[in-house]
VOGU-3710 file (C-alpha; in Angstrom, 3 decimals, decimal comma):
1> maetqeqset> 46,507/-80,798/243,237  46,021/-79,901/246,911  44,203/-83,196/247,419  47,131/-85,126/245,844  49,652/-83,340/248,097  47,552/-84,129/251,174  47,399/-87,794/250,162  51,203/-87,786/249,755  51,659/-86,366/253,219  49,269/-88,785/254,867
11> gidgrrpvsn> 50,386/-91,815/252,841  48,278/-94,450/251,137  47,407/-95,974/254,513  45,949/-92,690/255,772  48,619/-92,102/258,457  50,353/-88,757/258,864  54,185/-88,649/258,963  55,994/-87,504/262,106  59,705/-87,081/262,758  61,690/-90,236/263,411
21> ltymlasili> 62,603/-89,006/266,894  59,003/-88,314/267,848  57,836/-91,660/266,517  60,665/-93,561/268,226  60,153/-91,952/271,614  56,397/-92,360/271,456  56,520/-95,983/270,287  58,927/-97,207/272,948  58,234/-94,952/275,892  54,430/-95,011/275,746
31> cnlpfigfyi> 54,445/-98,795/276,054  57,182/-99,018/278,665  56,877/-95,851/280,742  54,139/-97,155/283,093  56,159/-100,309/283,701  59,317/-98,292/284,268  57,198/-96,343/286,744  57,232/-99,516/288,815  60,740/-98,480/289,904  59,065/-97,467/293,167
41> igsaprlpfi> 58,321/-101,130/293,836  60,416/-103,205/291,440  58,965/-105,548/288,861  59,638/-108,818/287,115  62,276/-108,784/284,318  60,744/-107,319/281,135  63,560/-107,197/278,559  61,774/-109,641/276,186  58,704/-107,399/276,235  60,759/-104,257/275,589
51> laytvlailv> 62,343/-105,927/272,549  58,943/-107,107/271,367  57,494/-103,589/271,507  60,444/-102,362/269,418  59,860/-105,017/266,756  56,151/-104,193/266,657  56,872/-100,481/266,316  59,132/-101,157/263,337  56,506/-103,420/261,758  53,639/-101,034/262,422
61> gvrprilyll> 52,969/-100,682/258,695  52,165/-104,382/258,321  48,988/-105,216/256,425  46,292/-105,980/257,375  46,675/-103,618/260,304  44,429/-105,749/262,487  47,319/-108,223/262,758  49,523/-105,522/264,239  46,836/-104,445/266,695  46,140/-108,008/267,791
71> afwamliydl> 49,849/-108,694/268,287  50,340/-105,444/270,186  47,435/-105,997/272,584  48,319/-109,645/273,125  51,826/-108,545/274,092  50,585/-105,722/276,332  48,115/-107,941/278,201  50,709/-110,674/278,706  53,175/-108,035/279,904  50,564/-106,708/282,340
81> lttaagvfyf> 49,742/-110,199/283,628  53,431/-110,972/284,135  53,998/-107,779/286,103  50,867/-108,237/288,231  51,750/-111,874/288,876  55,184/-110,852/290,113  53,837/-108,236/292,483  51,139/-110,458/294,014  53,081/-113,757/294,216  51,096/-115,516/291,477
91> sveeiaaaak> 52,220/-117,355/288,399  51,006/-115,894/285,085  48,696/-118,860/284,591  47,202/-118,426/288,070  46,547/-114,716/287,762  44,909/-115,223/284,361  42,714/-117,981/285,808  41,839/-115,739/288,771  40,279/-113,116/286,462  36,924/-114,903/286,794
101> flpmlspseg> 36,832/-113,921/290,481  37,021/-110,164/289,792  33,217/-109,644/290,071  33,466/-110,693/293,741  35,822/-107,833/294,581  35,175/-104,222/295,480  37,919/-102,407/293,547  36,580/-98,958/294,467  37,883/-99,508/298,002  41,461/-99,810/296,792
111> fafylpfvai> 41,487/-98,088/293,423  44,793/-96,301/294,070  46,397/-99,693/294,675  45,555/-100,741/291,135  46,174/-97,347/289,492  49,537/-98,384/287,954  47,821/-101,227/286,110  45,087/-98,883/284,870  47,804/-96,514/283,645  49,349/-99,338/281,619
121> lvcgtlatlg> 46,072/-99,991/279,819  45,576/-96,268/279,177  49,048/-95,989/277,668  48,339/-99,043/275,545  45,248/-97,355/274,188  47,248/-94,215/273,368  49,864/-96,312/271,590  47,134/-97,974/269,537  45,612/-94,653/268,509  49,048/-93,319/267,602
131> alryrpanpv> 49,804/-96,342/265,428  46,546/-95,822/263,577  47,201/-92,130/262,866  50,962/-91,641/262,492  53,992/-93,165/260,768  57,749/-92,406/260,835  58,928/-89,973/258,164  61,946/-92,142/257,266  61,507/-95,742/258,519  64,899/-96,982/257,205
141> rlilpfiglt> 66,864/-94,507/259,306  64,843/-95,499/262,346  66,240/-98,982/262,917  69,596/-98,193/264,586  68,249/-95,444/266,878  65,425/-97,823/267,800  67,938/-100,452/268,859  69,912/-97,915/270,891  66,869/-96,606/272,738  65,646/-100,136/273,373
151> lavgavehln> 68,957/-101,043/275,000  68,785/-97,903/277,134  65,258/-98,723/278,299  66,379/-102,299/278,942  69,271/-101,055/281,089  66,886/-98,965/283,214  64,594/-101,965/283,550  67,481/-104,226/284,595  68,557/-101,731/287,257  64,978/-101,557/288,466
161> valsgyhlgk> 64,805/-105,328/288,944  68,253/-105,502/290,527  67,327/-102,887/293,119  63,853/-104,242/293,880  65,135/-106,087/296,937  62,447/-108,748/297,120  61,328/-111,940/295,479  58,771/-111,759/292,704  56,093/-114,179/291,622  56,379/-117,759/292,806
171> amgqdkpfes> 60,144/-118,103/292,496  60,734/-117,965/296,232  61,017/-121,387/297,829  60,894/-123,575/294,730  64,615/-124,320/294,922  64,578/-124,884/298,687  63,626/-127,911/300,794  59,990/-127,832/301,813  59,140/-126,446/305,223  56,025/-125,277/306,999
181> avnasglear> 54,939/-124,004/310,381  52,748/-127,090/310,855  55,795/-129,341/310,454  58,157/-127,161/312,481  55,740/-126,793/315,390  54,674/-130,444/315,491  51,016/-129,424/315,315  49,725/-132,737/313,970  51,075/-134,850/316,840  49,694/-132,393/319,366
191> vealpkgrka> 46,239/-132,430/317,771  46,185/-136,221/317,716  47,137/-136,272/321,415  44,265/-133,985/322,482  42,042/-135,354/325,254  38,476/-136,058/324,223  36,477/-132,881/323,717  39,512/-130,583/323,610  40,225/-128,395/320,581  43,099/-127,103/318,462
201> llvmvesygl> 43,202/-123,822/316,544  45,175/-122,999/313,405  45,105/-119,285/312,519  46,498/-118,193/309,161  46,936/-114,418/309,236  46,523/-112,635/305,929  49,567/-110,603/304,804  51,493/-111,125/308,039  55,160/-110,849/307,135  58,348/-110,737/309,183
211> yldpairaqi> 59,566/-107,181/309,788  63,340/-106,880/309,609  63,431/-104,457/312,538  63,258/-106,526/315,766  61,684/-103,601/317,645  58,816/-103,298/315,164  58,343/-107,073/315,220  58,179/-107,092/318,992  55,657/-104,247/319,181  53,275/-105,833/316,697
221> aaplhapalq> 53,447/-109,287/318,282  53,578/-108,154/321,934  49,959/-109,242/322,611  50,832/-112,770/321,481  53,196/-112,985/324,475  50,852/-111,425/327,015  51,306/-112,583/330,645  47,846/-114,202/330,620  48,926/-116,400/327,720  52,287/-117,247/329,290
231> erfsiregtt> 50,465/-118,376/332,415  48,380/-120,835/330,409  50,637/-121,906/327,543  54,221/-122,672/326,657  55,020/-120,454/323,669  57,366/-121,224/320,805  58,016/-119,195/317,683  59,928/-119,375/314,438  59,807/-118,622/310,727  59,038/-120,622/307,625
241> tflghttdae> 59,694/-120,124/303,933  56,726/-118,948/301,920  55,939/-119,538/298,266  53,218/-117,778/296,325  49,963/-116,271/297,538  47,326/-117,206/300,142  46,056/-120,469/298,673  49,675/-121,587/298,254  50,142/-120,900/301,966  47,054/-122,973/302,718
251> mrelcgtwag> 48,474/-125,841/300,699  51,826/-125,370/302,445  50,338/-125,714/305,917  47,395/-128,044/305,309  48,912/-130,371/302,707  52,657/-130,048/303,212  53,504/-129,203/299,607  54,615/-126,380/297,304  51,879/-127,473/294,874  48,901/-125,162/294,378
261> yrdigapdsl> 45,245/-125,982/294,887  44,754/-126,202/291,131  47,154/-129,163/291,160  44,826/-131,263/293,301  43,900/-134,253/291,150  45,879/-132,880/288,193  48,265/-135,199/286,332  52,002/-134,491/286,501  51,650/-132,243/289,553  53,763/-132,268/292,672
271> pigpclpqrl> 52,781/-135,005/295,169  49,724/-133,962/297,197  48,265/-135,674/300,230  47,064/-137,169/302,264  46,647/-133,694/303,726  46,545/-132,849/307,434  42,709/-132,747/307,624  42,553/-136,138/305,878  45,034/-137,658/308,302  43,186/-136,196/311,284
281> agagietvai> 39,877/-137,502/309,923  41,447/-140,956/309,875  42,069/-140,505/313,602  38,467/-139,437/314,163  39,244/-135,703/314,460  37,206/-133,274/312,365  38,639/-130,146/310,726  36,372/-127,091/310,440  37,406/-124,161/308,229  36,272/-120,551/308,788
291> hgfwsamfnr> 36,872/-117,713/306,318  35,091/-114,385/305,901  34,842/-114,300/302,104  32,757/-116,135/299,516  33,273/-119,885/299,232  33,578/-119,596/295,449  36,703/-117,451/295,736  39,607/-119,583/294,547  37,150/-122,506/294,463  37,556/-123,222/298,183
301> adwfpkigig> 34,103/-124,784/298,320  35,389/-127,376/295,859  38,882/-128,214/297,090  38,459/-127,839/300,857  36,430/-131,077/301,061  38,938/-132,800/298,783  41,746/-132,260/301,301  39,635/-133,580/304,163  38,007/-130,476/305,667  34,737/-131,737/307,096
311> rsifyeqmkg> 32,799/-128,482/307,356  33,373/-124,908/306,194  31,869/-121,607/307,272  32,162/-118,832/304,688  30,736/-115,352/304,140  27,434/-116,723/302,881  26,889/-118,573/306,177  27,788/-115,461/308,236  25,770/-112,842/306,361  22,711/-113,273/308,562
321> lgleecrgvf> 24,609/-113,041/311,851  24,742/-109,242/311,931  28,542/-109,128/312,135  30,312/-105,842/311,480  31,922/-105,837/308,044  35,306/-104,298/307,305  36,008/-102,278/304,182  38,457/-103,333/301,543  38,698/-105,010/298,158  37,551/-108,177/299,955
331> igpcdpemld> 34,500/-107,077/301,938  33,545/-109,449/304,733  33,110/-109,727/308,499  35,926/-108,138/310,498  38,336/-110,723/311,895  37,533/-109,944/315,572  33,836/-110,367/314,807  34,438/-113,780/313,232  36,650/-114,743/316,142  33,962/-113,877/318,700
341> ssvvdeltsg> 31,215/-115,673/316,784  31,956/-118,567/314,473  35,449/-119,397/315,775  34,487/-119,375/319,458  31,274/-121,277/318,681  33,271/-124,073/317,070  35,887/-124,100/319,815  33,263/-124,440/322,550  31,030/-127,056/320,938  31,261/-130,614/319,700
351> dtklvyfltl> 33,947/-133,214/320,046  37,708/-132,971/319,540  38,454/-130,955/316,413  40,889/-128,685/314,601  39,461/-125,249/313,802  41,207/-123,599/310,857  40,653/-119,814/310,784  41,836/-117,925/307,675  41,670/-114,195/308,426  40,656/-111,510/305,924
361> tshlpfvatd> 40,766/-107,937/307,243  44,518/-107,347/306,861  44,376/-108,124/303,130  45,920/-105,516/300,852  45,101/-102,927/299,777  44,476/-102,224/303,442  41,907/-99,480/303,987  43,670/-97,167/306,422  41,327/-95,674/309,027  41,772/-93,844/312,319
371> rydtpfpcgt> 40,357/-96,885/314,055  43,792/-98,491/314,386  46,078/-95,839/315,888  48,402/-97,817/318,168  51,167/-98,740/318,781  52,635/-96,717/315,905  51,850/-92,990/315,345  51,263/-93,327/311,611  51,899/-90,292/309,453  54,282/-88,694/311,946
381> dtspitdyqa> 58,051/-88,351/312,026  58,239/-90,513/315,136  56,768/-93,638/313,547  59,385/-96,304/312,725  57,167/-97,420/309,835  57,333/-94,529/307,400  54,886/-95,908/304,819  51,387/-94,881/305,916  49,490/-97,925/304,664  52,083/-100,336/306,044
391> ckqanylhsf> 51,917/-98,518/309,370  48,129/-98,755/309,519  48,207/-102,425/308,610  50,749/-103,047/311,378  48,474/-101,267/313,837  45,550/-103,418/312,711  47,550/-106,614/313,196  48,492/-105,474/316,697  44,826/-104,723/317,428  43,743/-108,145/316,155
401> fvhlagtlar> 46,428/-109,870/318,208  45,180/-108,037/321,321  41,701/-109,394/320,627  42,990/-112,883/319,856  45,084/-112,974/323,035  42,082/-111,988/325,123  40,043/-114,782/323,570  42,729/-117,432/324,024  43,159/-116,467/327,680  39,545/-117,362/328,495
411> ddlpvdtill> 39,391/-120,133/331,075  36,198/-121,539/329,559  37,807/-122,073/326,132  38,773/-125,772/325,765  41,735/-125,123/323,480  44,996/-126,890/324,243  47,128/-126,205/321,176  47,261/-123,202/318,834  49,362/-122,319/315,816  49,377/-118,835/314,275
421> vgdhvppflk> 51,238/-118,292/310,995  51,457/-115,648/308,266  50,552/-116,604/304,716  52,962/-114,353/302,779  54,806/-111,059/302,941  52,311/-108,226/302,318  52,554/-107,190/298,624  52,801/-103,448/299,160  53,291/-101,514/295,946  55,918/-99,148/297,333
431> rdaralfdpg> 59,511/-100,303/297,424  60,076/-98,605/300,795  57,227/-100,586/302,332  58,433/-103,918/300,960  61,944/-103,186/302,148  60,665/-103,353/305,729  60,203/-107,133/305,489  62,310/-110,233/305,176  61,457/-111,152/301,565  61,506/-114,914/301,947
441> vvpwvaydrh> 59,893/-115,982/305,214  56,827/-115,508/307,407  56,560/-115,789/311,211  54,730/-118,392/313,273  53,848/-118,718/316,962  52,769/-121,981/318,636  51,025/-122,464/321,993  50,696/-125,618/324,082  48,608/-125,504/327,231  50,383/-126,273/330,474
451> aeksan> 49,176/-129,606/331,842  48,046/-128,091/335,124  46,011/-125,439/333,224  44,103/-127,925/331,072  40,420/-127,941/331,919  38,786/-131,173/332,976
//
């Protein structure tokens, strides 16, 4: 008799009954709470996912149960990919395709940066275990309260998106006319006009966004306007719209398109090419690319040659040079080390060429150290950048610009034209940090050597 009563309480599917309220709160909030926790940064619109979780919670008794579990995890993973894609300026398809590159990263260096995504998977596991063990005591009476709670969660989510204050995913720029720093600065014409043996340098600075505060902007970029540079170069600056992540920025500047690198050679893609390196090659000018991470990352070893880059120097070519490596999710030679070695080597050897230098060290999550302690007193009440990681990254950029300015001011460096440009706004997780930046543009600075300063 006791056994029969126990079976009645647990149900024929082996699940124990819980109150409707408990089941409703657990079913909806467990799945959505970590995403709602993104209120500190904002996230992509999720109302379809919230509704989907509600439907799945109502249908949790479906047989066979494996169908429910498969549907739930498919929805959770797609939800996670959509949120991550929005934060890091990817499309969902791109971030899913990028999963194969995860073994190249060092996530332990920036674990806290990815903690919200880990929390989502943990909550998904808890929701799965709950669905396997518990059921609502009165499912029929659950439907209307479920709808009400879903609408409430959706309202919170909508407010979260509305207050995020920045563009998510790859939406920025797609509805605007194309522009790039290369086009705005007239880099191509200046490279083609270089005297024989002279060089040009294109520096794409990782996660270099435009601070809204002019004073902060000026402090970070002050080395780029150093007197030694003004003596040698005319200096122009501006901003350009950005779309997507780093490889999108590379395509923006090198190929003059919003298309991504995965569109190269793909049918029905946006028009691509001939790209800047291809056009320069037609004029007898080689393009050399330098980047401190593995060539396999984002398949650069494959598509760089396709856009006309003649030679590339990646992490695997630098490993034996004894360069100091900087910590981070992307471990590689520190930018100043690469500048002093591979970049300077290319700028001081060979015939006329364009050297393309894609930096690495300022990539997020930025590993904050005491090494970069000026110009902002990070962690104090007097710092205008209140977010600690953003402050440290700003100090690093300033430090790198000091080093870059010193290099460019060398009289023995046969460089006549330089363009420095940010790839995208840094994807900080905290809303306060993102609010420091113009959400839609990145800065650029161009240098043209004065005729009387050009070396013979």
